TORTIVO-978133 format. One record per residue (C-alpha): residue number from 1; x, y, z; residue in three letters. Coordinates in Angstrom, 1 decimal. Layout:
REM residues N
REC  NUM  X  Y  Z  ALA
...
***
This chain:
REM residues 317
REC  1  -11.4  -13.6  19.1  UNK
REC  2  -13.4  -11.2  16.9  UNK
REC  3  -12.1  -10.6  13.3  UNK
REC  4  -13.1  -9.0  10.1  UNK
REC  5  -13.3  -11.8  7.5  UNK
REC  6  -13.9  -11.9  3.8  UNK
REC  7  -16.2  -14.9  3.3  UNK
REC  8  -16.3  -14.8  -0.5  UNK
REC  9  -18.9  -13.5  -3.0  UNK
REC  10  -18.3  -9.9  -2.0  UNK
REC  11  -19.3  -10.5  1.6  UNK
REC  12  -17.8  -9.5  4.9  UNK
REC  13  -18.4  -11.0  8.3  UNK
REC  14  -17.4  -9.6  11.7  UNK
REC  15  -17.3  -12.7  13.8  UNK
REC  16  -15.3  -15.1  15.9  UNK
REC  17  -12.2  -17.0  14.8  UNK
REC  18  -9.8  -19.2  16.7  UNK
REC  19  -6.8  -17.6  18.3  UNK
REC  20  -3.6  -18.1  16.2  UNK
REC  21  -1.0  -20.7  17.1  UNK
REC  22  2.6  -19.8  16.2  UNK
REC  23  4.8  -22.4  14.4  UNK
REC  24  8.4  -22.9  15.5  UNK
REC  25  9.7  -20.1  13.3  UNK
REC  26  6.8  -17.8  14.1  UNK
REC  27  5.6  -15.5  16.8  UNK
REC  28  2.1  -14.2  17.7  UNK
REC  29  1.7  -10.5  17.3  UNK
REC  30  -0.8  -8.5  19.4  UNK
REC  31  -2.0  -6.1  16.7  UNK
REC  32  -1.9  -2.4  17.5  UNK
REC  33  -2.9  -0.8  14.2  UNK
REC  34  -3.9  -2.2  10.8  UNK
REC  35  -4.4  -0.2  7.6  UNK
REC  36  -7.1  -0.8  5.0  UNK
REC  37  -5.4  -1.1  1.6  UNK
REC  38  -7.0  -0.4  -1.8  UNK
REC  39  -6.4  -4.1  -2.6  UNK
REC  40  -8.5  -5.1  0.4  UNK
REC  41  -11.3  -2.9  -0.9  UNK
REC  42  -11.0  -4.2  -4.4  UNK
REC  43  -11.0  -7.9  -3.4  UNK
REC  44  -14.4  -7.4  -1.5  UNK
REC  45  -15.9  -5.0  -4.1  UNK
REC  46  -15.1  -7.1  -7.1  UNK
REC  47  -14.7  -10.6  -5.6  UNK
REC  48  -11.4  -12.5  -5.6  UNK
REC  49  -10.7  -16.2  -6.0  UNK
REC  50  -7.9  -18.5  -5.1  UNK
REC  51  -7.6  -17.5  -1.5  UNK
REC  52  -8.4  -19.4  1.7  UNK
REC  53  -11.9  -18.7  3.0  UNK
REC  54  -12.9  -17.2  5.3  UNK
REC  55  -10.0  -14.9  5.1  UNK
REC  56  -8.9  -12.4  7.7  UNK
REC  57  -7.4  -9.6  5.5  UNK
REC  58  -5.0  -6.9  6.7  UNK
REC  59  -1.3  -6.7  5.6  UNK
REC  60  -0.3  -3.2  6.7  UNK
REC  61  0.1  -3.5  10.4  UNK
REC  62  2.1  -3.1  13.6  UNK
REC  63  1.9  -4.6  17.0  UNK
REC  64  3.6  -6.1  20.0  UNK
REC  65  5.3  -9.5  20.2  UNK
REC  66  3.5  -11.6  22.7  UNK
REC  67  6.7  -13.3  23.8  UNK
REC  68  8.8  -10.1  24.5  UNK
REC  69  6.4  -7.2  24.3  UNK
REC  70  8.5  -5.4  21.7  UNK
REC  71  6.7  -3.1  19.2  UNK
REC  72  7.3  -4.2  15.6  UNK
REC  73  6.1  -3.6  12.1  UNK
REC  74  5.5  -6.7  10.0  UNK
REC  75  6.6  -7.2  6.4  UNK
REC  76  3.7  -9.1  4.9  UNK
REC  77  5.7  -10.7  2.1  UNK
REC  78  6.9  -14.2  2.9  UNK
REC  79  9.5  -15.4  0.4  UNK
REC  80  11.4  -18.8  0.1  UNK
REC  81  14.8  -17.1  0.1  UNK
REC  82  16.2  -19.8  -2.1  UNK
REC  83  14.8  -19.3  -5.6  UNK
REC  84  16.6  -17.3  -8.3  UNK
REC  85  14.5  -14.2  -7.7  UNK
REC  86  15.2  -14.3  -3.9  UNK
REC  87  18.9  -14.8  -4.5  UNK
REC  88  18.9  -11.7  -6.8  UNK
REC  89  17.4  -9.7  -3.9  UNK
REC  90  13.9  -9.5  -5.4  UNK
REC  91  11.7  -11.5  -3.0  UNK
REC  92  8.6  -9.8  -4.4  UNK
REC  93  9.1  -12.0  -7.5  UNK
REC  94  9.6  -15.2  -5.5  UNK
REC  95  7.9  -18.2  -7.2  UNK
REC  96  6.6  -19.4  -3.8  UNK
REC  97  5.8  -16.1  -2.3  UNK
REC  98  2.9  -15.8  0.2  UNK
REC  99  1.3  -12.6  1.6  UNK
REC  100  -0.1  -12.2  5.1  UNK
REC  101  -3.7  -11.1  4.7  UNK
REC  102  -4.1  -12.8  1.3  UNK
REC  103  -2.6  -16.3  1.3  UNK
REC  104  -2.8  -16.7  5.0  UNK
REC  105  -4.7  -15.0  7.9  UNK
REC  106  -3.9  -11.3  8.4  UNK
REC  107  -4.2  -8.5  10.9  UNK
REC  108  -7.9  -7.5  10.9  UNK
REC  109  -8.0  -9.3  14.2  UNK
REC  110  -6.5  -8.7  17.6  UNK
REC  111  -3.8  -11.4  17.1  UNK
REC  112  -1.9  -12.8  14.2  UNK
REC  113  0.9  -15.4  13.8  UNK
REC  114  3.8  -14.2  11.5  UNK
REC  115  7.3  -15.5  10.7  UNK
REC  116  9.9  -14.1  13.1  UNK
REC  117  12.1  -13.2  10.1  UNK
REC  118  9.4  -10.7  8.9  UNK
REC  119  9.5  -8.5  12.0  UNK
REC  120  11.0  -5.0  12.0  UNK
REC  121  11.6  -3.4  15.4  UNK
REC  122  10.2  0.1  15.8  UNK
REC  123  11.8  1.7  18.8  UNK
REC  124  11.3  5.2  17.6  UNK
REC  125  7.9  4.9  15.8  UNK
REC  126  4.3  4.8  17.0  UNK
REC  127  2.0  1.9  16.2  UNK
REC  128  0.1  4.1  13.7  UNK
REC  129  3.3  5.1  11.9  UNK
REC  130  4.3  1.4  11.8  UNK
REC  131  1.2  0.5  9.9  UNK
REC  132  2.2  3.0  7.2  UNK
REC  133  5.6  1.5  6.5  UNK
REC  134  4.1  -0.9  3.9  UNK
REC  135  2.5  1.7  1.6  UNK
REC  136  5.6  3.9  1.9  UNK
REC  137  7.7  1.0  0.8  UNK
REC  138  5.5  0.6  -2.3  UNK
REC  139  6.2  4.3  -3.1  UNK
REC  140  9.9  3.9  -2.5  UNK
REC  141  10.1  0.8  -4.8  UNK
REC  142  8.2  2.7  -7.5  UNK
REC  143  10.6  5.6  -7.4  UNK
REC  144  13.5  3.2  -7.7  UNK
REC  145  11.9  1.3  -10.6  UNK
REC  146  11.3  4.6  -12.4  UNK
REC  147  15.0  5.4  -12.3  UNK
REC  148  15.0  7.6  -9.2  UNK
REC  149  14.0  10.7  -11.0  UNK
REC  150  14.9  14.1  -9.5  UNK
REC  151  12.5  16.5  -11.2  UNK
REC  152  9.5  17.0  -13.5  UNK
REC  153  7.3  14.1  -12.4  UNK
REC  154  3.6  13.5  -12.2  UNK
REC  155  1.6  11.3  -9.8  UNK
REC  156  -1.9  10.3  -10.9  UNK
REC  157  -4.0  9.6  -7.9  UNK
REC  158  -3.8  11.0  -4.4  UNK
REC  159  -5.0  7.9  -2.6  UNK
REC  160  -2.9  6.3  0.1  UNK
REC  161  -0.3  5.0  -2.4  UNK
REC  162  -0.1  8.2  -4.3  UNK
REC  163  0.4  10.3  -1.1  UNK
REC  164  3.0  7.9  0.2  UNK
REC  165  4.8  8.1  -3.1  UNK
REC  166  4.6  11.9  -2.9  UNK
REC  167  6.2  11.7  0.6  UNK
REC  168  9.0  9.5  -0.8  UNK
REC  169  9.6  12.0  -3.7  UNK
REC  170  9.8  14.9  -1.3  UNK
REC  171  12.1  13.1  1.1  UNK
REC  172  14.4  12.4  -1.9  UNK
REC  173  14.5  16.1  -2.9  UNK
REC  174  12.4  15.6  -6.1  UNK
REC  175  11.2  18.9  -7.5  UNK
REC  176  8.5  19.9  -10.0  UNK
REC  177  5.9  17.4  -8.8  UNK
REC  178  2.3  17.4  -10.1  UNK
REC  179  -0.3  15.4  -8.2  UNK
REC  180  -3.7  14.8  -9.8  UNK
REC  181  -7.0  13.6  -8.2  UNK
REC  182  -10.7  14.1  -8.9  UNK
REC  183  -11.4  14.8  -5.2  UNK
REC  184  -10.6  18.3  -4.0  UNK
REC  185  -10.0  17.1  -0.5  UNK
REC  186  -7.3  14.8  -1.7  UNK
REC  187  -5.7  17.5  -3.8  UNK
REC  188  -5.6  19.6  -0.6  UNK
REC  189  -3.7  16.9  1.2  UNK
REC  190  -1.2  16.7  -1.7  UNK
REC  191  -0.6  20.4  -1.5  UNK
REC  192  -0.1  20.3  2.3  UNK
REC  193  2.4  17.5  1.8  UNK
REC  194  4.5  19.5  -0.6  UNK
REC  195  3.2  18.9  -4.2  UNK
REC  196  4.3  21.7  -6.4  UNK
REC  197  1.1  21.6  -8.5  UNK
REC  198  -2.3  19.9  -8.2  UNK
REC  199  -4.9  19.3  -10.8  UNK
REC  200  -8.1  17.2  -11.3  UNK
REC  201  -6.5  15.7  -14.4  UNK
REC  202  -2.9  15.6  -15.7  UNK
REC  203  -1.9  18.4  -18.1  UNK
REC  204  1.5  19.1  -19.7  UNK
REC  205  4.4  16.8  -20.3  UNK
REC  206  6.5  15.0  -17.7  UNK
REC  207  9.7  13.0  -17.8  UNK
REC  208  8.2  10.4  -15.4  UNK
REC  209  4.6  9.7  -14.7  UNK
REC  210  3.4  7.4  -11.9  UNK
REC  211  -0.1  5.9  -12.2  UNK
REC  212  -1.2  5.2  -8.6  UNK
REC  213  -4.8  4.5  -9.6  UNK
REC  214  -4.7  1.6  -12.0  UNK
REC  215  -7.8  2.3  -14.0  UNK
REC  216  -7.8  2.2  -17.8  UNK
REC  217  -8.4  5.9  -17.9  UNK
REC  218  -5.6  6.7  -15.5  UNK
REC  219  -3.1  4.5  -17.5  UNK
REC  220  -4.2  6.2  -20.7  UNK
REC  221  -3.7  9.6  -19.1  UNK
REC  222  -0.3  8.6  -17.8  UNK
REC  223  1.0  7.5  -21.2  UNK
REC  224  -0.5  10.6  -22.8  UNK
REC  225  1.3  13.1  -20.5  UNK
REC  226  4.6  11.3  -20.5  UNK
REC  227  7.2  13.1  -22.5  UNK
REC  228  8.9  11.4  -25.5  UNK
REC  229  11.7  9.3  -24.1  UNK
REC  230  10.1  9.4  -20.7  UNK
REC  231  8.9  6.7  -18.3  UNK
REC  232  5.5  5.6  -17.2  UNK
REC  233  5.5  3.6  -13.9  UNK
REC  234  2.4  1.6  -13.2  UNK
REC  235  1.5  1.0  -9.5  UNK
REC  236  -2.3  0.9  -9.3  UNK
REC  237  -4.2  -2.4  -9.7  UNK
REC  238  -7.7  -1.1  -10.3  UNK
REC  239  -8.5  -2.5  -13.9  UNK
REC  240  -7.1  -5.3  -16.0  UNK
REC  241  -7.3  -3.2  -19.2  UNK
REC  242  -4.4  -1.0  -20.4  UNK
REC  243  -6.5  1.8  -21.9  UNK
REC  244  -3.9  2.6  -24.6  UNK
REC  245  -2.4  1.1  -27.7  UNK
REC  246  1.2  0.0  -27.8  UNK
REC  247  2.1  2.4  -30.6  UNK
REC  248  1.7  5.3  -28.1  UNK
REC  249  4.7  3.8  -26.3  UNK
REC  250  6.7  2.6  -29.3  UNK
REC  251  6.6  5.6  -31.6  UNK
REC  252  7.6  8.0  -28.8  UNK
REC  253  10.3  5.8  -27.4  UNK
REC  254  8.7  5.7  -24.0  UNK
REC  255  9.4  3.2  -21.3  UNK
REC  256  6.6  1.3  -19.5  UNK
REC  257  7.6  0.0  -16.0  UNK
REC  258  5.6  -2.3  -13.7  UNK
REC  259  6.0  -1.7  -10.0  UNK
REC  260  5.0  -4.5  -7.6  UNK
REC  261  5.5  -4.6  -3.9  UNK
REC  262  9.1  -3.9  -2.6  UNK
REC  263  12.3  -5.6  -1.6  UNK
REC  264  13.2  -6.4  2.0  UNK
REC  265  15.7  -3.6  2.1  UNK
REC  266  13.1  -1.1  0.7  UNK
REC  267  10.8  -2.1  3.5  UNK
REC  268  13.5  -1.3  6.1  UNK
REC  269  14.3  2.0  4.3  UNK
REC  270  10.7  3.0  4.4  UNK
REC  271  10.6  2.8  8.1  UNK
REC  272  13.2  5.6  8.3  UNK
REC  273  11.0  7.7  6.0  UNK
REC  274  7.7  7.3  7.9  UNK
REC  275  8.8  9.4  10.8  UNK
REC  276  8.4  12.6  8.8  UNK
REC  277  5.1  11.6  7.1  UNK
REC  278  2.1  14.0  7.7  UNK
REC  279  -0.7  11.7  8.9  UNK
REC  280  -3.6  14.2  8.4  UNK
REC  281  -5.1  12.0  5.7  UNK
REC  282  -5.2  8.9  7.9  UNK
REC  283  -8.4  8.2  9.7  UNK
REC  284  -8.3  6.0  12.9  UNK
REC  285  -11.2  3.8  13.7  UNK
REC  286  -11.6  1.5  16.8  UNK
REC  287  -11.6  -2.1  15.7  UNK
REC  288  -15.0  -2.6  17.2  UNK
REC  289  -16.3  -0.4  14.4  UNK
REC  290  -14.3  -2.1  11.6  UNK
REC  291  -17.3  -3.7  9.9  UNK
REC  292  -19.2  -0.4  9.6  UNK
REC  293  -16.1  1.5  8.6  UNK
REC  294  -15.2  -0.9  5.8  UNK
REC  295  -18.7  -0.9  4.5  UNK
REC  296  -18.7  2.9  4.5  UNK
REC  297  -15.7  2.7  2.2  UNK
REC  298  -17.3  0.2  -0.1  UNK
REC  299  -20.5  2.3  -0.4  UNK
REC  300  -18.7  5.6  -0.9  UNK
REC  301  -20.0  7.1  2.3  UNK
REC  302  -16.5  7.6  3.8  UNK
REC  303  -15.4  11.2  3.5  UNK
REC  304  -12.9  11.9  0.7  UNK
REC  305  -10.6  13.5  3.2  UNK
REC  306  -10.2  10.1  4.9  UNK
REC  307  -7.8  8.7  2.4  UNK
REC  308  -6.5  5.9  4.6  UNK
REC  309  -8.5  4.1  7.3  UNK
REC  310  -6.6  2.4  10.0  UNK
REC  311  -8.2  0.0  12.6  UNK
REC  312  -6.8  0.7  16.0  UNK
REC  313  -6.7  -2.1  18.6  UNK
REC  314  -4.7  -0.8  21.5  UNK
REC  315  -3.2  2.6  22.4  UNK
REC  316  -0.5  1.3  24.8  UNK
REC  317  1.3  -1.8  25.5  UNK
***
């Protein structure tokens, strides 16, 4: 079958790969839709080591079970369920965790083998909605990690994670939400989704600031516009540098919180939130054009209004 593979040294290859074979505790999924994550883009753009090559990426996806035909979403986080972190209900911190599309073959291909335990039935959702559960779960986890704030929050970055986080905040009744982004088209999406204010860069003082970019500049801005005693929640993974000195946190009694992935329950809860998500910022591309579409993103030729690209494999079961 055709697949979009990362072959190392910042190279992609759209070529043949063997059909997957499911192990005893697995099932083969016929992929319906698969989203391109910022981490996928970053791995190719900057190079990544320590992964199996060639790697079929793709961890935000939905599809049909080959054995039953049931439409499902797939939680890409595979945990051992026996280590201390798993027993505390935090599988994202599992010492033996694996991720579909990173540690093993993912969904940028028509079929993928996944653990049966990672399936989430989607009777009332479409395949495209199912492929958005994962980034919405990231937003939900970030909101929980930040203390579930109810008002006066800022979101830096209106990419897919930032907009999914905005949707979570609105669904939870949060008010006084600022969303910032350098791209006017993305700010327009944020306004359409219910942001109270939009700006190119953060201004003012906020009790909770979410950095959904991850660059040194964005992290510095997040700390700067966080009110004394407030919380900065870091979601983005763009740069390794912090961009600020510890004294900025310490001398204003601010809290710095890391937000990684989500729990199994948060993934399930995210499915219930996806139904009301406005998908105007999601751009669907036939999988046959996956190579060209991914390269457009890498080169910056993709329109700014296309915040999230999803590869579409099939429109009906």
